[in-house]
C-alpha positions in Angstrom: 1.3 53.3 114.5 4.7 51.4 113.2 5.2 50.9 109.8 5.0 47.3 109.0 7.0 47.7 106.3 10.2 48.3 107.9 12.9 45.5 108.4 12.9 44.2 112.5 14.8 46.7 114.6 18.6 46.3 114.0 20.4 43.3 115.3 17.2 41.3 114.6 17.3 39.6 111.5 13.4 38.2 111.6 10.1 39.3 113.3 10.3 35.6 114.7 12.9 34.3 116.7 16.3 32.6 115.0 18.5 30.5 116.3 22.3 31.2 117.0 24.3 30.5 114.4 25.4 26.6 114.5 22.5 26.2 117.0 19.8 25.4 114.3 18.1 22.1 114.4 19.9 19.6 113.0 17.8 19.2 110.3 18.2 23.1 109.5 22.0 23.1 110.0 23.2 21.8 106.8 20.6 24.5 104.7 21.8 27.3 106.8 25.6 26.3 106.3 24.9 25.4 102.5 23.7 29.0 102.5 26.8 30.5 103.6 24.6 31.7 107.2 22.6 34.3 104.8 19.7 36.1 106.9 17.1 34.5 104.9 18.1 31.1 105.4 18.9 31.6 109.1 15.4 33.5 109.3 13.3 30.2 107.6 15.7 27.8 109.6 12.6 27.6 112.8 10.5 25.2 110.7 13.4 23.1 108.8 10.3 21.5 106.5 9.8 25.2 105.2 13.9 25.8 105.3 14.1 22.8 103.5 11.2 23.3 100.8 12.3 26.7 100.1 15.9 25.8 99.8 14.9 23.2 97.1 12.5 25.1 95.0 15.3 28.2 94.7 18.1 25.7 93.9 15.9 24.6 90.8 14.3 27.7 89.5 17.9 29.0 89.7 19.7 26.6 88.4 22.6 27.4 85.9 21.8 24.6 83.2 18.6 23.4 82.7 16.0 25.8 82.6 14.2 27.2 79.4 15.3 30.7 80.3 18.6 31.8 80.1 19.7 32.8 84.0 20.2 36.0 83.5 16.2 36.2 82.3 15.2 34.8 85.4 17.4 36.9 87.4 15.8 39.8 85.7 12.2 39.2 86.6 13.3 38.3 90.2 15.2 41.9 90.4 11.8 43.7 88.7 9.5 42.1 90.9 11.3 42.3 93.5 11.8 45.8 93.5 8.2 46.3 92.7 7.2 44.9 95.6 10.2 46.8 97.8 11.4 43.5 98.8 15.2 45.1 99.6 16.4 41.6 100.5 15.3 40.0 97.2 16.2 42.9 95.3 19.9 43.3 96.1 20.5 39.2 96.4 18.9 39.1 92.7 20.7 42.5 91.3 24.2 41.6 92.5 23.1 37.9 90.7 21.7 40.0 87.5 25.1 41.1 87.3 27.1 38.4 87.5 25.0 36.7 84.9 25.2 39.7 82.7 28.8 40.2 83.3 27.6 43.7 84.1 27.3 44.9 87.8 26.1 48.6 86.1 23.8 47.2 84.2 21.6 45.1 86.7 21.8 48.2 89.0 19.9 50.2 86.3 17.7 47.5 85.6 16.5 47.4 89.4 16.4 51.4 89.6 14.3 51.9 86.6 14.5 49.2 83.6 12.8 51.1 80.9 16.3 53.5 81.4 18.6 50.6 81.2 18.3 49.9 77.4 16.3 46.3 77.4 15.9 44.6 74.2 12.6 43.3 73.2 12.8 40.6 74.8 13.5 42.0 78.2 11.1 44.6 78.1 8.6 41.8 76.6 9.5 40.0 80.0 9.7 42.7 82.2 6.1 44.1 81.1 5.0 40.5 81.5 6.5 40.0 85.0 5.4 43.6 86.0 1.6 42.6 85.3 1.9 39.5 87.1 3.0 41.2 90.2 0.5 44.4 89.7 -2.8 43.0 88.1 -2.8 39.4 87.9 -6.7 39.2 86.8 -5.4 41.7 83.8 -3.3 39.2 82.6 -4.8 38.2 79.0 -3.9 36.6 75.7 -2.5 39.5 74.3 0.5 39.5 77.2 0.7 36.2 76.3 0.7 36.8 72.6 3.5 39.9 73.3 5.8 37.6 74.7 5.4 35.1 71.6 6.0 38.2 69.1 9.5 39.1 71.3 10.7 35.2 70.6 9.5 32.9 73.4 8.5 29.9 73.4 5.6 28.8 75.9 7.4 27.1 77.2 9.7 29.7 78.0 6.5 32.1 78.8 5.0 29.3 81.6 8.8 29.8 82.9 8.5 33.6 83.1 5.3 33.2 85.0 6.3 30.9 87.3 9.4 32.9 88.4 7.2 35.8 88.3 4.7 34.3 90.9 7.6 32.7 93.0 8.9 36.0 93.6 5.9 37.5 94.2 6.0 34.4 97.1 9.2 35.2 98.4 9.0 38.9 98.8 5.9 38.3 100.7 7.5 35.9 102.5 10.4 38.3 103.6 8.7 40.9 103.9 6.1 39.8 106.2 9.6 38.4 108.4 11.4 41.7 108.2 14.3 39.8 106.9 17.1 42.3 106.4 20.0 42.3 103.7 23.1 40.7 104.9 25.3 43.4 105.3 27.6 41.2 102.6 25.6 42.5 99.8 26.6 46.0 100.3 30.2 45.3 99.9 30.1 44.2 96.5 
């Protein structure tokens, strides 16, 4: 029985059909170009409505300005959730983005490998613990978990955004793991 957690066979970027680059449906072509033809958007372009919803949410959640949490904290959550779920595509993509946000790609890689050995601040540690609990044991999230975030300096609006980011990455990871979308080769060149 094949291991269903492995990516699609070499040369394929999804377990579902993917249009040749440039021959996507008109509604999806602009999104594919906007995202530099990366594997993830090409895999979603099969359904232009889904691709548009996904892209809009992604752009909203990871905008540089106008969020409650700083970008590096949203990227931190994306990395630890994706690493926990085993989503190589999201883990490498967001480890690179975390490195850019921190100005320290080595620290970002250390966080992806083992956040507890990466010299996290108390606030970062609380965010990581919360994101991992939302990922692994959401039924066990309690008032104490929210209080731990408050004790680390987060306000309730920031806590809700931490929950949103954690939950969204669980969704995203399941989409890309199920489709078997591999990371783009370009991710490994940085």
